[in-house]
C-alpha positions as CSV (number, residue, x, y, z in Angstrom):
1,X,97.3,114.8,65.3
2,X,98.2,118.4,64.6
3,X,101.0,120.4,63.0
4,X,101.9,122.5,66.0
5,X,102.1,121.9,69.7
6,X,102.1,124.7,72.2
7,X,104.0,124.1,75.4
8,X,104.1,127.1,77.6
9,X,107.3,127.8,79.5
10,X,105.9,131.1,80.9
11,X,109.3,132.6,81.5
12,X,108.4,135.9,83.1
13,X,109.9,139.2,81.7
14,X,109.3,142.4,83.6
15,X,107.9,145.2,81.5
16,X,108.5,148.8,82.5
17,X,105.6,150.4,80.7
18,X,102.4,152.2,81.7
19,X,99.9,150.3,83.7
20,X,96.9,149.5,81.6
21,X,94.4,146.8,80.9
22,X,92.5,146.3,77.7
23,X,89.1,144.9,76.9
24,X,90.6,141.4,76.7
25,X,92.0,141.8,80.3
26,X,95.6,142.0,79.1
27,X,97.7,144.4,81.2
28,X,100.8,146.1,79.8
29,X,102.3,146.3,83.3
30,X,101.9,142.5,83.9
31,X,104.7,140.0,83.3
32,X,104.5,138.5,79.8
33,X,104.3,134.8,79.0
34,X,106.7,133.1,76.6
35,X,104.9,130.5,74.5
36,X,106.9,127.6,73.0
37,X,105.5,126.2,69.8
38,X,106.4,122.8,68.2
39,X,107.6,123.1,64.6
40,X,108.7,119.5,64.0
41,X,108.9,116.3,66.1
42,X,111.9,114.4,64.9
43,X,111.1,111.3,66.9
44,X,107.7,111.0,65.3
45,X,109.3,111.7,61.9
46,X,111.8,108.8,62.5
47,X,109.1,106.5,63.7
48,X,107.0,107.0,60.6
49,X,110.0,106.7,58.3
50,X,111.1,103.4,59.9
51,X,107.8,101.5,59.7
52,X,109.2,99.2,57.0
53,X,112.7,99.0,58.5
54,X,115.8,101.2,58.8
55,X,114.9,104.5,57.1
56,X,116.7,105.6,54.0
57,X,114.3,108.4,52.9
58,X,115.5,111.9,51.8
59,X,114.3,113.2,55.2
60,X,115.7,110.5,57.5
61,X,118.8,108.4,57.0
62,X,120.8,106.1,59.3
63,X,124.4,106.5,58.1
64,X,126.1,104.6,60.9
65,X,124.7,101.9,63.3
66,X,125.8,99.3,65.7
67,X,125.4,96.0,63.8
68,X,123.5,94.3,66.6
69,X,121.3,97.3,67.6
70,X,120.3,99.7,64.8
71,X,118.5,102.9,65.8
72,X,114.9,102.6,66.6
73,X,112.0,104.5,68.2
74,X,111.2,103.1,71.6
75,X,111.4,104.0,75.3
76,X,114.5,104.6,77.4
77,X,114.8,104.4,81.1
78,X,117.6,106.0,83.0
79,X,118.5,106.3,86.7
80,X,116.4,105.4,89.8
81,X,114.9,107.7,92.4
82,X,113.3,106.2,95.4
83,X,110.0,108.0,95.3
84,X,110.0,110.9,92.9
85,X,111.6,110.4,89.5
86,X,112.8,113.9,88.8
87,X,115.3,113.8,86.0
88,X,115.2,110.0,85.6
89,X,112.5,107.6,84.6
90,X,111.3,106.5,81.2
91,X,110.8,108.6,78.1
92,X,110.0,108.0,74.5
93,X,113.3,108.2,72.7
94,X,115.3,107.5,69.6
95,X,117.4,104.5,70.8
96,X,120.8,104.8,69.3
97,X,123.4,102.4,70.7
98,X,126.9,103.7,69.9
99,X,128.3,104.0,67.4
100,X,125.3,105.6,65.6
101,X,124.6,108.5,63.2
102,X,121.1,109.5,62.3
103,X,120.6,112.4,59.8
104,X,117.4,114.5,59.3
105,X,117.1,116.8,56.3
106,X,114.2,119.2,57.3
107,X,113.0,122.7,56.9
108,X,113.6,124.7,60.1
109,X,112.1,128.1,60.9
110,X,113.8,131.4,61.8
111,X,114.8,131.4,65.4
112,X,114.4,127.6,65.6
113,X,115.8,125.7,68.6
114,X,116.5,122.0,68.8
115,X,115.3,120.6,72.1
116,X,116.2,117.1,73.2
117,X,117.3,114.9,76.1
118,X,120.1,112.4,76.2
119,X,120.6,109.4,78.4
120,X,122.3,106.1,79.1
121,X,120.0,103.1,79.6
122,X,120.1,101.8,83.2
123,X,120.0,98.1,82.1
124,X,123.4,98.2,80.5
125,X,125.0,100.9,82.6
126,X,127.3,98.4,84.4
127,X,128.6,97.4,80.9
128,X,129.9,100.9,80.1
129,X,133.7,100.6,79.7
130,X,134.5,104.2,78.8
131,X,133.1,107.6,78.1
132,X,130.0,107.9,75.9
133,X,129.5,111.0,73.9
134,X,126.4,112.6,72.3
135,X,127.0,115.0,69.4
136,X,124.7,117.3,67.5
137,X,125.9,118.5,64.1
138,X,124.0,121.0,61.9
139,X,125.1,121.3,58.2
140,X,128.4,119.5,59.2
141,X,129.1,121.9,62.1
142,X,129.2,120.6,65.6
143,X,126.9,122.7,67.8
144,X,126.6,120.5,70.8
145,X,128.6,117.7,72.6
146,X,128.1,116.0,75.9
147,X,130.2,113.2,77.3
148,X,129.1,110.8,80.0
149,X,132.1,109.5,81.9
150,X,132.2,105.8,82.6
151,X,130.1,105.3,85.8
152,X,132.0,104.4,89.0
153,X,131.2,100.9,90.3
154,X,128.5,101.4,92.8
155,X,128.3,105.1,92.0
156,X,125.1,107.0,91.0
157,X,123.5,106.5,87.7
158,X,123.4,109.5,85.4
159,X,120.2,111.5,85.0
160,X,118.7,112.6,81.8
161,X,120.6,115.6,80.3
162,X,118.2,118.1,78.6
163,X,119.6,120.5,76.0
164,X,118.4,123.5,74.0
165,X,120.5,124.1,70.8
166,X,120.0,127.3,68.9
167,X,120.1,126.5,65.2
168,X,121.2,130.0,64.4
169,X,118.7,130.7,61.7
170,X,117.7,134.2,60.7
171,X,115.3,132.9,58.0
172,X,113.5,129.6,57.3
173,X,115.6,127.2,55.3
174,X,116.5,123.5,54.9
175,X,119.1,122.1,57.3
176,X,120.8,118.7,57.9
177,X,120.7,117.7,61.6
178,X,122.8,114.7,62.6
179,X,122.5,113.0,66.0
180,X,125.6,111.0,66.8
181,X,126.6,108.7,69.6
182,X,130.1,107.4,70.2
183,X,131.5,105.0,72.8
184,X,135.2,105.7,73.3
185,X,137.4,102.7,73.7
186,X,134.7,100.2,72.8
187,X,133.1,101.2,69.5
188,X,131.5,97.8,68.9
189,X,130.8,96.8,72.5
190,X,128.8,93.6,72.9
191,X,126.2,93.5,74.2
192,X,125.4,97.0,72.8
193,X,125.1,99.8,75.2
194,X,121.6,101.3,75.5
195,X,121.6,105.0,74.8
196,X,119.2,107.4,73.3
197,X,117.8,110.8,72.4
198,X,114.6,111.8,74.2
199,X,111.9,113.7,72.3
200,X,114.2,115.5,69.7
201,X,112.1,118.4,68.3
202,X,112.4,121.8,66.7
203,X,110.6,124.6,68.5
204,X,110.1,128.3,68.3
205,X,109.0,130.8,70.9
206,X,106.8,133.9,71.1
207,X,105.7,136.3,73.8
208,X,102.1,137.2,74.8
209,X,100.8,139.7,77.4
210,X,99.5,138.5,80.7
211,X,96.0,139.2,82.0
212,X,94.3,140.5,85.0
213,X,91.5,138.3,86.4
214,X,88.0,139.7,86.4
215,X,84.4,138.5,86.1
216,X,84.8,138.7,82.3
217,X,88.2,137.0,82.4
218,X,88.0,134.5,85.3
219,X,90.6,132.3,86.9
220,X,90.3,128.6,86.7
221,X,90.8,126.2,89.7
222,X,90.7,122.5,88.8
223,X,90.5,120.2,91.9
224,X,91.0,116.5,91.5
225,X,90.6,114.4,94.7
226,X,92.1,111.0,93.8
227,X,90.1,107.8,94.4
228,X,87.0,109.7,95.6
229,X,83.8,107.8,95.0
230,X,80.7,110.1,94.8
231,X,78.5,108.0,97.1
232,X,80.9,108.6,100.1
233,X,80.1,112.4,100.1
234,X,77.4,114.2,101.9
235,X,76.4,116.2,98.9
236,X,75.6,112.9,97.1
237,X,73.5,111.5,100.0
238,X,76.1,109.8,102.2
239,X,75.0,109.8,105.8
240,X,78.5,110.1,107.3
241,X,80.2,113.5,107.8
242,X,83.0,113.0,105.3
243,X,82.7,116.2,103.4
244,X,81.1,119.0,105.5
245,X,83.1,121.8,103.8
246,X,82.5,120.6,100.2
247,X,78.8,120.1,101.1
248,X,78.5,123.8,102.2
249,X,80.5,125.0,99.2
250,X,78.5,123.0,96.7
251,X,75.3,124.7,97.7
252,X,76.3,127.6,95.4
253,X,77.3,125.2,92.6
254,X,76.0,122.9,90.0
255,X,76.2,119.3,91.2
256,X,76.1,116.5,88.5
257,X,74.8,113.4,90.1
258,X,75.7,111.0,87.3
259,X,79.2,111.8,86.2
260,X,81.1,108.9,84.8
261,X,84.9,108.7,84.6
262,X,86.5,107.4,81.4
263,X,88.6,104.9,83.3
264,X,89.0,103.3,86.7
265,X,92.6,104.2,87.3
266,X,94.7,107.3,87.4
267,X,96.8,107.6,84.2
268,X,94.0,107.3,81.5
269,X,91.4,109.1,83.6
270,X,93.6,112.1,84.4
271,X,95.0,112.3,80.9
272,X,91.4,112.6,79.7
273,X,90.6,115.3,82.3
274,X,93.6,117.4,81.2
275,X,93.2,116.8,77.4
276,X,89.5,116.4,76.6
277,X,90.4,113.3,74.7
278,X,89.2,109.7,75.1
279,X,91.7,107.2,76.5
280,X,92.1,105.3,73.2
281,X,92.9,108.6,71.5
282,X,95.5,110.1,73.9
283,X,97.0,106.7,74.3
284,X,97.8,106.8,78.0
285,X,96.0,103.5,78.7
286,X,98.5,101.2,80.4
287,X,101.9,101.0,82.0
288,X,103.6,100.5,78.6
289,X,102.1,103.8,77.4
290,X,102.2,106.0,80.5
291,X,104.0,109.0,78.9
292,X,101.6,111.8,77.9
293,X,102.5,112.4,74.3
294,X,103.7,115.9,73.5
295,X,101.3,116.0,70.6
296,X,98.4,115.9,73.1
297,X,97.3,119.5,73.9
298,X,96.6,120.0,77.5
299,X,94.4,122.4,79.6
300,X,97.5,124.3,80.7
301,X,98.6,125.0,77.1
302,X,95.2,126.1,75.9
303,X,94.6,128.4,78.9
304,X,98.1,129.9,78.8
305,X,97.8,130.8,75.2
306,X,95.0,133.1,76.4
307,X,97.2,134.8,79.0
308,X,96.6,132.7,82.1
309,X,99.5,131.7,84.2
310,X,99.4,127.9,84.8
311,X,100.6,126.0,87.8
312,X,99.9,122.5,89.2
313,X,100.5,120.6,92.4
314,X,100.4,116.8,92.4
315,X,100.5,114.4,95.3
316,X,100.1,111.4,93.0
317,X,103.4,110.1,91.7
318,X,101.8,109.0,88.5
319,X,100.9,112.6,87.6
320,X,104.5,113.7,87.3
321,X,107.1,115.5,85.2
322,X,108.8,112.3,84.3
323,X,105.6,111.2,82.4
324,X,105.2,114.6,80.8
325,X,102.1,115.6,82.9
326,X,103.9,118.9,83.5
327,X,103.2,119.9,79.8
328,X,101.5,123.2,79.8
329,X,102.4,124.2,83.4
330,X,104.9,126.9,84.3
331,X,105.6,124.5,87.2
332,X,104.2,121.2,88.3
333,X,105.1,120.9,92.0
334,X,105.6,117.2,92.9
335,X,104.6,116.5,96.5
336,X,104.2,112.7,96.1
337,X,102.3,110.8,98.8
338,X,102.0,114.0,100.9
339,X,98.8,114.8,102.8
340,X,96.3,117.3,101.7
341,X,97.7,120.1,103.9
342,X,100.9,120.0,101.8
343,X,99.0,120.4,98.5
344,X,97.0,123.2,100.0
345,X,100.1,125.0,101.3
346,X,101.5,125.0,97.9
347,X,98.3,126.3,96.5
348,X,98.2,129.2,99.0
349,X,101.8,130.1,98.2
350,X,100.8,130.2,94.5
351,X,97.9,132.6,95.3
352,X,100.3,134.8,97.2
353,X,102.4,135.2,94.1
354,X,99.6,135.9,91.7
355,X,98.1,139.1,93.0
356,X,95.7,140.2,90.3
357,X,97.2,138.0,87.5
358,X,94.8,135.6,85.9
359,X,95.7,132.0,86.6
360,X,94.9,128.4,86.1
361,X,95.7,126.2,89.1
362,X,95.5,122.4,89.0
363,X,95.4,120.6,92.4
364,X,95.7,116.8,92.6
365,X,95.0,115.6,96.1
366,X,95.9,112.0,97.1
367,X,94.4,111.3,100.5
368,X,91.6,108.8,99.8
369,X,94.0,106.6,97.8
370,X,95.6,103.6,99.4
371,X,97.3,103.4,101.9
372,X,94.5,104.5,104.2
373,X,96.0,106.2,107.2
374,X,94.0,109.3,108.2
375,X,94.9,111.5,111.2
376,X,93.1,110.3,114.3
377,X,91.0,113.4,114.6
378,X,89.5,112.7,111.1
379,X,89.0,109.0,111.9
380,X,87.3,109.6,115.2
381,X,83.8,110.5,113.8
382,X,83.7,107.1,112.3
383,X,84.7,105.2,115.4
384,X,87.5,103.6,113.6
385,X,90.9,102.4,114.7
386,X,94.2,103.5,113.3
387,X,95.6,101.5,110.4
388,X,98.0,98.8,111.2
389,X,100.6,96.8,109.2
390,X,98.1,94.1,109.0
391,X,95.7,96.5,107.2
392,X,98.3,97.3,104.6
393,X,99.0,93.6,104.1
394,X,95.3,92.9,103.8
395,X,94.8,95.6,101.2
396,X,97.7,94.3,99.1
397,X,96.4,90.7,99.4
398,X,92.9,91.6,98.3
399,X,94.0,94.0,95.5
400,X,96.4,91.5,94.0
401,X,94.7,88.1,94.6
402,X,93.4,86.1,91.7
403,X,91.2,83.9,93.8
404,X,88.7,86.2,95.4
405,X,86.7,83.4,97.1
406,X,89.6,82.8,99.5
407,X,89.5,86.4,100.5
408,X,86.0,86.4,101.8
409,X,87.3,85.5,105.2
410,X,88.3,89.1,105.4
411,X,84.8,90.4,104.9
412,X,84.5,91.3,108.5
413,X,87.2,93.9,108.0
414,X,85.4,95.8,105.3
415,X,83.7,98.2,107.7
416,X,87.1,98.9,109.2
417,X,88.5,99.7,105.7
418,X,85.5,102.0,105.0
419,X,86.2,103.8,108.3
420,X,89.8,104.5,107.2
421,X,88.8,105.5,103.7
422,X,86.1,107.9,105.1
423,X,88.7,109.4,107.5
424,X,91.0,110.2,104.6
425,X,88.1,111.9,102.7
426,X,87.3,114.0,105.8
427,X,90.9,115.1,106.2
428,X,91.1,116.2,102.5
429,X,87.8,118.1,102.9
430,X,89.1,120.1,105.8
431,X,92.3,121.1,103.9
432,X,90.4,122.0,100.8
433,X,88.2,124.3,102.9
434,X,91.3,126.4,103.4
435,X,91.5,127.1,99.7
436,X,87.8,128.0,99.4
437,X,88.2,130.4,102.4
438,X,91.3,132.0,100.9
439,X,89.6,132.6,97.6
440,X,86.7,134.3,99.4
441,X,89.1,136.4,101.6
442,X,90.9,137.7,98.6
443,X,87.7,138.4,96.7
444,X,88.6,135.8,94.1
445,X,85.7,133.5,94.6
446,X,83.5,135.7,92.4
447,X,86.0,135.7,89.6
448,X,87.2,132.1,89.7
449,X,85.7,129.1,88.0
450,X,86.1,126.1,90.3
451,X,85.5,122.5,89.3
452,X,85.9,119.6,91.8
453,X,86.0,116.0,90.6
454,X,88.0,112.7,90.9
455,X,89.9,110.6,88.5
456,X,88.1,107.4,89.7
457,X,86.4,105.9,92.7
458,X,87.3,102.9,95.0
459,X,85.8,99.5,95.5
460,X,85.3,98.5,99.2
461,X,84.2,94.9,98.7
462,X,81.3,96.0,96.6
463,X,82.1,93.2,94.2
464,X,84.4,91.2,96.4
465,X,87.6,93.3,96.0
466,X,89.1,96.5,97.3
467,X,91.0,99.0,95.2
468,X,90.4,100.1,91.6
469,X,91.6,99.6,88.0
470,X,90.5,96.0,87.8
471,X,86.8,96.5,87.1
472,X,84.3,99.1,85.6
473,X,81.5,98.9,88.1
474,X,79.8,102.0,89.4
475,X,81.9,102.3,92.6
476,X,85.0,102.9,90.6
477,X,83.5,105.0,87.7
478,X,80.9,107.2,89.4
479,X,82.7,110.3,90.5
480,X,81.8,113.7,92.0
481,X,81.5,116.6,89.6
482,X,80.7,120.0,90.9
483,X,81.0,123.3,89.1
484,X,80.9,126.7,90.9
485,X,81.1,130.2,89.3
486,X,78.8,132.6,91.2
487,X,76.6,134.7,88.9
488,X,77.3,132.5,85.9
489,X,76.3,129.0,87.0
490,X,73.0,128.8,88.9
491,X,73.0,126.6,92.0
492,X,71.2,123.3,91.1
493,X,71.5,119.6,90.7
494,X,71.6,117.7,87.4
495,X,70.8,114.1,86.9
496,X,72.0,114.2,83.3
497,X,74.4,111.4,82.4
498,X,77.8,113.0,81.7
499,X,81.4,112.0,81.1
500,X,84.5,113.5,82.7
501,X,85.9,114.1,79.2
502,X,83.4,117.1,79.2
503,X,85.1,118.9,82.0
504,X,87.9,120.6,80.0
505,X,85.7,122.0,77.2
506,X,83.3,123.3,79.9
507,X,86.1,125.2,81.6
508,X,87.4,126.6,78.4
509,X,83.9,127.8,77.4
510,X,83.3,129.4,80.8
511,X,86.7,131.1,80.6
512,X,86.1,132.4,77.2
513,X,88.9,130.4,75.7
514,X,88.5,128.7,72.3
515,X,88.7,124.9,72.5
516,X,91.0,123.0,70.1
517,X,89.0,121.3,67.3
518,X,90.6,118.0,68.3
519,X,88.9,118.0,71.7
520,X,86.4,115.1,71.8
521,X,84.5,116.3,74.9
522,X,81.8,118.8,74.7
523,X,80.6,121.5,77.2
524,X,78.5,120.2,80.0
525,X,74.8,121.1,80.0
526,X,74.7,124.1,82.5
527,X,71.1,125.1,81.9
528,X,68.2,122.9,81.1
529,X,69.1,119.3,81.4
530,X,69.7,117.3,78.3
531,X,70.8,113.7,78.0
532,X,74.3,113.0,76.7
533,X,73.0,109.6,75.5
534,X,75.9,107.2,76.3
535,X,78.9,107.2,78.7
536,X,81.9,105.0,78.0
537,X,84.8,103.7,80.0
538,X,87.8,101.4,79.6
539,X,90.6,99.8,81.6
540,X,93.6,97.9,80.4
541,X,94.4,96.9,83.9
542,X,91.5,94.6,84.2
543,X,91.1,91.6,86.5
544,X,93.6,88.7,86.2
545,X,92.9,86.3,83.5
546,X,95.6,83.9,84.4
547,X,99.2,83.4,83.2
548,X,100.1,87.0,84.0
549,X,97.5,88.4,81.6
550,X,94.9,91.0,82.4
551,X,91.6,91.1,80.6
552,X,90.8,94.5,79.1
553,X,87.3,95.7,79.9
554,X,85.1,98.3,78.2
555,X,81.7,99.6,79.3
556,X,78.9,101.7,78.0
557,X,75.8,102.9,79.8
558,X,72.7,105.0,79.1
559,X,70.0,106.3,81.4
560,X,68.7,102.8,82.0
561,X,71.2,100.1,81.1
562,X,74.9,99.3,81.5
563,X,77.0,96.8,79.6
564,X,80.5,95.6,80.6
565,X,82.3,93.8,77.9
566,X,85.6,91.8,77.7
567,X,86.8,91.8,74.1
568,X,89.2,88.9,74.8
569,X,86.5,86.5,76.0
570,X,83.4,87.9,74.4
571,X,81.8,88.1,77.8
572,X,79.1,90.7,78.1
573,X,77.2,91.6,81.3
574,X,74.1,93.7,81.2
575,X,72.7,95.5,84.2
576,X,69.3,97.2,84.7
577,X,70.4,100.4,86.5
578,X,66.8,101.2,87.5
579,X,66.3,98.1,89.6
580,X,69.9,97.3,90.3
581,X,71.9,100.6,90.6
582,X,74.7,98.7,92.4
583,X,75.3,96.4,89.4
584,X,75.0,93.3,91.5
585,X,72.6,91.2,89.4
586,X,73.6,90.8,85.7
587,X,70.5,89.9,83.7
588,X,69.8,86.4,82.6
589,X,68.3,87.4,79.3
590,X,68.3,90.4,77.0
591,X,65.1,92.5,77.4
592,X,64.5,93.7,73.9
593,X,67.8,93.8,71.9
594,X,69.5,96.0,74.5
595,X,72.8,94.1,74.3
596,X,73.3,94.3,70.5
597,X,72.5,98.0,70.5
598,X,74.9,98.9,73.4
599,X,77.6,96.5,72.1
600,X,77.5,98.0,68.6
601,X,77.8,101.5,70.1
602,X,80.7,100.4,72.3
603,X,82.6,98.7,69.5
604,X,82.1,101.8,67.3
605,X,83.5,104.0,70.1
606,X,86.5,101.8,70.5
607,X,87.2,101.7,66.8
608,X,86.7,105.4,66.1
609,X,88.7,106.7,69.1
610,X,91.5,104.2,68.5
611,X,91.7,105.4,64.9
612,X,92.6,108.9,66.1
613,X,95.2,107.6,68.6
614,X,98.2,109.9,69.2
615,X,101.6,108.2,68.5
616,X,103.0,106.5,71.7
617,X,106.0,104.3,72.3
618,X,107.6,102.2,75.0
619,X,107.7,99.4,77.4
620,X,107.3,99.3,81.2
621,X,110.3,100.7,83.0
622,X,111.4,99.5,86.4
623,X,110.7,102.9,87.9
624,X,107.2,102.7,86.4
625,X,106.6,99.3,87.9
626,X,107.8,100.5,91.3
627,X,105.4,103.5,91.2
628,X,102.5,101.2,90.3
629,X,103.4,98.7,93.0
630,X,103.6,101.5,95.6
631,X,100.0,102.5,94.6
632,X,98.6,99.1,94.9
633,X,98.7,98.0,91.2
634,X,101.0,95.2,92.5
635,X,100.6,92.6,89.7
636,X,102.2,94.9,87.2
637,X,105.5,94.4,89.0
638,X,105.6,90.7,87.9
639,X,105.0,90.9,84.2
640,X,106.4,87.5,83.5
641,X,104.2,85.8,86.0
642,X,107.1,84.5,88.0
643,X,106.1,82.6,91.1
644,X,102.4,82.5,90.0
645,X,100.3,79.4,89.7
646,X,100.3,78.3,86.0
647,X,96.8,77.1,86.5
648,X,95.6,80.6,87.4
649,X,93.6,80.8,84.2
650,X,91.2,78.1,85.5
651,X,90.6,79.9,88.8
652,X,87.4,81.8,89.4
653,X,87.9,85.5,89.5
654,X,85.5,88.3,90.7
655,X,84.4,88.9,87.1
656,X,83.8,85.2,86.6
657,X,81.4,85.4,89.5
658,X,78.8,87.9,90.6
659,X,78.8,89.2,94.2
660,X,75.3,89.7,95.7
661,X,76.4,91.0,99.0
662,X,76.6,87.6,100.7
663,X,77.6,84.9,98.2
664,X,79.0,84.4,94.7
665,X,77.0,83.2,91.8
666,X,78.1,82.3,88.3
667,X,77.7,84.8,85.4
668,X,74.5,84.6,83.4
669,X,75.0,86.5,80.2
670,X,77.6,86.0,77.4
671,X,77.9,88.0,74.2
672,X,74.8,87.3,72.2
673,X,75.6,88.4,68.7
674,X,79.1,87.2,68.0
675,X,82.2,89.4,67.2
C-alpha cells in the first residue's frame, strides 16, 4: 500500500542542551523520539513471490523444504494465556517446518536491522522430539541462532521470541538473507512440526525532537467507550441519568447527532478509527484476519512523526499487542476486562509523566460491553438488581441462538438488561470525569483536542436480540461523536450524516499534522453543516445462516433512506428513516428507484475499497476463538458447527423476520434489480 511504514518506538534519549522551543513547538531540552521506518517486508515479498507456487525468483528462493510442508505465508499460533495474550497468540508468519531454508536477495540500507519473531506452533508442540533451531545467515555468515529445547511433557509452551539483528551495513548494498529452521534428531519428522518466522522485515531508525504542547501545538486525547449506543446518553436525549459528566463536558463541544460506525463490532470498527481506512481496505474484518497489518499506518505513527509522544490503554482484549494494535504507541497498556477506574488511573499516571510534553493518548474503556455487572451505586438510579449467573446465561443464549422466536419468552427481562447496561455507562461516565477534571486542573484542557466516540452500539431486544456484530441496524451503528477544543471548535450540534472513518483525519487537521494520502476519511465539517452524502457499514459476523455459516451484511444510508444488503442471498431491506427511525418496518415497495441507486453505490463502495485491501493472512487461532467467546461472539468458537442442528438453515432468524416491538412478521423486500 506504501513503500515505507513508520512504527514509533519512542525510545527516550536525554539531551543535555540549552532549553529552547522553536516555532514548531520542538524543545531542545525535551527527550527525543526514535522513529522506526520500514524498508522492506520480507513476508509480503515471499507471499507475492509464491502466488503461483514455491518461489524460485532471483529475489526469493526456497533451497530446502520439508517434503510434506514446504514454506508458505500464513498465520502461526503459539502458547496460551488465560486472559491476556502477551507474547503468545497468532501472528502472520512465514511457516517453515524444519528442515527449511528460505533465501532473500534484496537491497538493504545503511544501518538496516532485520526484525522478526520466531515460534513453534502450539498444535504440534507435543510432537517435538528434540531441540528446534532458528538461524539467520547474511551473505553466508551466521548472525543469529536461537534453539527451542524439546518441551517438557505438561510443561509451559514457549512464547514468541522477538529478535533484532543488525545487518552491519555502512552503506546501502545487496545482501543475501537466509532464514533456516532445523529439528535436531528428527530432520524429517512426520507429521511436520509447525514453526515459523513472524513478520520478518528490514527497518531503519531516525531521531526527531519532542515538542511542548501549546494552543498552536495541541495534545490529542482519543476516548473510545466500547459498545456505547448514542441514544442511551443524556446529550443525545436519553431521559435516564447515564452520562451527567459527559453531558456537562459536551456543552463546550461539537456534538454530531448522526455519526455512523463502519461496523457493528470491535475489530473492524476500531481499526477504522485508528487508521482512517474502510474495513475492506485495512482488512481487519473477521476472526481470520484480526491482525492489524503493519502496512496500515495508524494514528500513533502519524502523530509521533510530528513529535507527539503516544500511549494507549485498552480494557478490550481484542485491542491488544498480540494483534498489532500497539503499532504506533510507545506503550499500549493492556488492562483487559478491568473497570473504567483502572483505565483512568493509567491515564492519570501517564499525565503525571508528561509534564509539558506534547502527547497523544488513546483510552479504550470497556464497561458497557457484556457482561453487564455495574457497581450497585451506579445501578441504583435505575432501580435495577445486580446481575446474576442467570443473566449471563440469558445473554449468551440470546446472543448465540439461531432461532430467535424461542427466545421471546425472555422479553420480560429486557428492562432488567437495560438497567444493567445503563449502570455500566454511568460508572464509566464518572471515571471519565476524573480525566476531564485533571486536564482542567493542569491547564491542559485549553491545549488538548478531545474526541469521544464508540466503536459500535448494542442491541437490547430492538430487533429481537441482544449484543452486536450480527446486524447493521441503528442501535449497533449509531454511536456518539463529540469533539472539544475550546477556542477552535464552537459549541454546537450538527445533524450532518458522518462516518467514524472521518475522526482520524479531523484530529490530524486540528493538530496541524499532515494526513497520509492513503487515508480514506476526510475531516469532519466543523463549521457550516454540509452533507456527507452516504454512510456505509459492514459486518462479516452477521446473523447465522445455518450450517455454521454467517451471512455477511453491508449497509448504506443517506439522509432519508437506509438499505441493508446480504450479498449471499440477494436480500435487500429498505427503511424510510424519516417515518421509521428505529428501522422496524422495511418497505413493501420501492418508492422511486431508491433501491437500485443505493445498491449501486453500496456495491461500488465494496468493490473500490476491497481493491485497495492491505495484504492480510491467517486462520482463526484457538486464542482468538477464546477471546471472541469471552466477549459474547460465542458461535465463532464452533467453526465446524459441531453439535448444531443440520437443519438450521431452514430456521427463521431475526433477519428473516422483522420485529415490530410485539411480534415478528416476514420480510417484504428482496433485491429488485439482480446481481
